[in-house]
Residue frames as qw, qx, qy, qz and C-alpha x, y, z in Angstrom:
[[0.262, 0.879, 0.330, -0.224, 133.39, 74.33, 110.84],
 [0.619, 0.224, 0.259, 0.707, 135.05, 75.94, 107.85],
 [0.176, -0.274, -0.049, 0.944, 135.72, 79.62, 107.15],
 [0.146, -0.292, -0.579, -0.747, 132.86, 79.87, 104.69],
 [0.425, -0.621, -0.655, -0.065, 130.33, 79.20, 107.42],
 [0.405, -0.493, -0.302, 0.708, 132.05, 81.68, 109.72],
 [0.080, -0.029, 0.264, 0.961, 131.87, 84.34, 107.00],
 [0.280, -0.465, -0.660, -0.519, 128.16, 83.62, 106.45],
 [0.455, -0.634, -0.556, 0.286, 127.51, 84.03, 110.17],
 [0.320, -0.356, -0.057, 0.876, 129.47, 87.31, 110.19],
 [0.047, -0.165, -0.467, -0.868, 127.64, 88.62, 107.12],
 [0.364, -0.576, -0.696, -0.227, 124.32, 87.69, 108.70],
 [0.420, -0.582, -0.406, 0.565, 125.25, 89.57, 111.85],
 [0.184, -0.207, 0.155, 0.948, 126.29, 92.65, 109.86],
 [0.171, -0.321, -0.621, -0.694, 123.18, 92.50, 107.72],
 [0.405, -0.628, -0.662, 0.055, 121.00, 92.13, 110.81],
 [0.350, -0.505, -0.232, 0.754, 122.69, 95.09, 112.49],
 [0.040, -0.046, 0.352, 0.934, 122.34, 97.22, 109.35],
 [0.254, -0.459, -0.731, -0.436, 118.71, 96.10, 109.04],
 [0.371, -0.654, -0.553, 0.358, 117.95, 97.17, 112.61],
 [0.230, -0.378, 0.017, 0.897, 119.60, 100.53, 111.94],
 [0.066, -0.134, -0.561, -0.814, 117.64, 100.95, 108.71],
 [0.316, -0.547, -0.747, -0.209, 114.35, 99.98, 110.34],
 [0.376, -0.704, -0.427, 0.424, 114.84, 102.46, 113.18],
 [0.336, 0.023, 0.160, 0.928, 116.03, 105.37, 111.04],
 [0.194, 0.436, 0.244, -0.844, 114.15, 108.65, 110.73],
 [0.368, 0.229, -0.538, -0.724, 113.24, 107.93, 107.09],
 [0.281, -0.152, -0.943, -0.091, 111.88, 104.52, 108.01],
 [0.007, 0.417, 0.672, -0.612, 109.75, 106.09, 110.74],
 [0.304, 0.365, -0.112, -0.873, 108.37, 108.54, 108.16],
 [0.381, 0.064, -0.790, -0.476, 107.47, 105.61, 105.92],
 [0.186, -0.278, -0.909, 0.249, 105.79, 103.80, 108.82],
 [0.129, 0.418, 0.391, -0.810, 103.85, 106.96, 109.67],
 [0.382, 0.292, -0.360, -0.799, 102.64, 107.43, 106.10],
 [0.357, -0.051, -0.900, -0.245, 101.67, 103.77, 105.78],
 [0.090, -0.351, -0.798, 0.482, 99.79, 103.94, 109.07],
 [0.247, 0.398, 0.127, -0.874, 98.00, 107.11, 107.97],
 [0.410, 0.165, -0.627, -0.641, 97.02, 105.45, 104.69],
 [0.280, -0.181, -0.942, 0.047, 95.74, 102.40, 106.58],
 [0.051, 0.400, 0.592, -0.698, 93.68, 104.64, 108.85],
 [0.359, 0.328, -0.190, -0.853, 92.17, 106.44, 105.84],
 [0.392, 0.033, -0.838, -0.379, 91.36, 103.07, 104.31],
 [0.149, -0.284, -0.876, 0.361, 89.71, 101.95, 107.55],
 [0.194, 0.405, 0.314, -0.836, 87.64, 105.15, 107.74],
 [0.406, 0.246, -0.478, -0.739, 86.55, 104.73, 104.14],
 [0.354, -0.088, -0.921, -0.135, 85.58, 101.11, 104.72],
 [0.036, -0.349, -0.736, 0.579, 83.67, 102.04, 107.89],
 [0.303, 0.366, 0.017, -0.880, 81.83, 104.76, 105.98],
 [0.441, 0.128, -0.696, -0.553, 80.92, 102.33, 103.18],
 [0.235, -0.186, -0.936, 0.184, 79.77, 99.78, 105.77],
 [0.117, 0.378, 0.522, -0.756, 77.55, 102.34, 107.46],
 [0.405, 0.306, -0.272, -0.817, 76.02, 103.41, 104.14],
 [0.410, 0.026, -0.862, -0.297, 75.39, 99.77, 103.20],
 [0.117, -0.253, -0.855, 0.438, 73.84, 99.11, 106.60],
 [0.270, 0.377, 0.254, -0.849, 71.49, 102.08, 106.23],
 [0.455, 0.234, -0.530, -0.677, 70.51, 100.96, 102.74],
 [0.317, -0.085, -0.944, -0.024, 69.79, 97.44, 103.98],
 [0.056, 0.332, 0.673, -0.659, 67.61, 98.89, 106.73],
 [0.390, 0.358, -0.072, -0.846, 65.67, 100.88, 104.15],
 [0.425, 0.132, -0.779, -0.442, 65.25, 97.81, 101.96],
 [0.176, -0.199, -0.928, 0.261, 63.94, 95.74, 104.88],
 [0.202, 0.385, 0.439, -0.786, 61.49, 98.49, 105.86],
 [0.448, 0.317, -0.346, -0.761, 60.23, 98.75, 102.26],
 [0.361, 0.033, -0.909, -0.206, 59.91, 94.97, 101.99],
 [0.014, -0.289, -0.820, 0.494, 57.87, 94.86, 105.20],
 [0.334, 0.403, 0.145, -0.840, 55.58, 97.58, 103.87],
 [0.448, 0.228, -0.638, -0.583, 55.10, 95.68, 100.59],
 [0.273, -0.097, -0.955, 0.064, 54.29, 92.46, 102.46],
 [0.128, 0.344, 0.613, -0.699, 51.84, 94.32, 104.72],
 [0.431, 0.360, -0.146, -0.815, 50.07, 95.79, 101.68],
 [0.430, 0.120, -0.816, -0.367, 49.88, 92.37, 100.00],
 [0.122, -0.199, -0.909, 0.345, 48.49, 90.81, 103.19],
 [0.283, 0.377, 0.352, -0.809, 45.82, 93.54, 103.38],
 [0.473, 0.291, -0.459, -0.693, 44.87, 92.93, 99.75],
 [0.346, -0.002, -0.934, -0.090, 44.60, 89.19, 100.38],
 [0.031, 0.284, 0.760, -0.584, 42.49, 89.79, 103.47],
 [0.397, 0.383, 0.060, -0.832, 40.18, 92.11, 101.54],
 [0.462, 0.205, -0.702, -0.503, 39.93, 89.50, 98.78],
 [0.191, -0.133, -0.953, 0.194, 38.99, 86.81, 101.31],
 [0.202, 0.377, 0.521, -0.738, 36.32, 89.09, 102.76],
 [0.444, 0.364, -0.275, -0.771, 35.00, 89.87, 99.27],
 [0.378, 0.085, -0.884, -0.261, 34.92, 86.17, 98.39],
 [0.043, -0.250, -0.868, 0.426, 33.03, 85.42, 101.63],
 [0.339, 0.390, 0.222, -0.827, 30.49, 88.13, 100.81],
 [0.473, 0.269, -0.565, -0.620, 29.95, 86.62, 97.38],
 [0.275, -0.053, -0.960, 0.030, 29.47, 83.15, 98.89],
 [0.104, 0.345, 0.676, -0.643, 26.94, 84.53, 101.41],
 [0.409, 0.383, -0.080, -0.824, 25.11, 86.44, 98.68],
 [0.443, 0.156, -0.779, -0.417, 24.93, 83.28, 96.53],
 [0.157, -0.169, -0.933, 0.275, 23.68, 81.27, 99.53],
 [0.235, 0.373, 0.447, -0.779, 20.94, 83.84, 100.26],
 [0.445, 0.300, -0.387, -0.750, 19.74, 83.73, 96.66],
 [0.356, 0.026, -0.913, -0.199, 19.14, 80.03, 96.83]]
């Protein structure tokens, strides 16, 4: 093993030690706290949007069911009207 490799290992150790110190510093903890707070706000916003979307979908489904019920009633009334016309035509003959 040559000295170049030994220096690289030493530099890596120093960089790792400095990195650990930097990651555990007070400023780094402030950054982590702010990032976590931002992530929580993002989550709350997404949850709120999801809930609004869910409510809107529920309203859409309820309206669609009402429309289908009204169409079915109209069709049923049309069938009854057609049957009355057929009976009236049969009685005339």
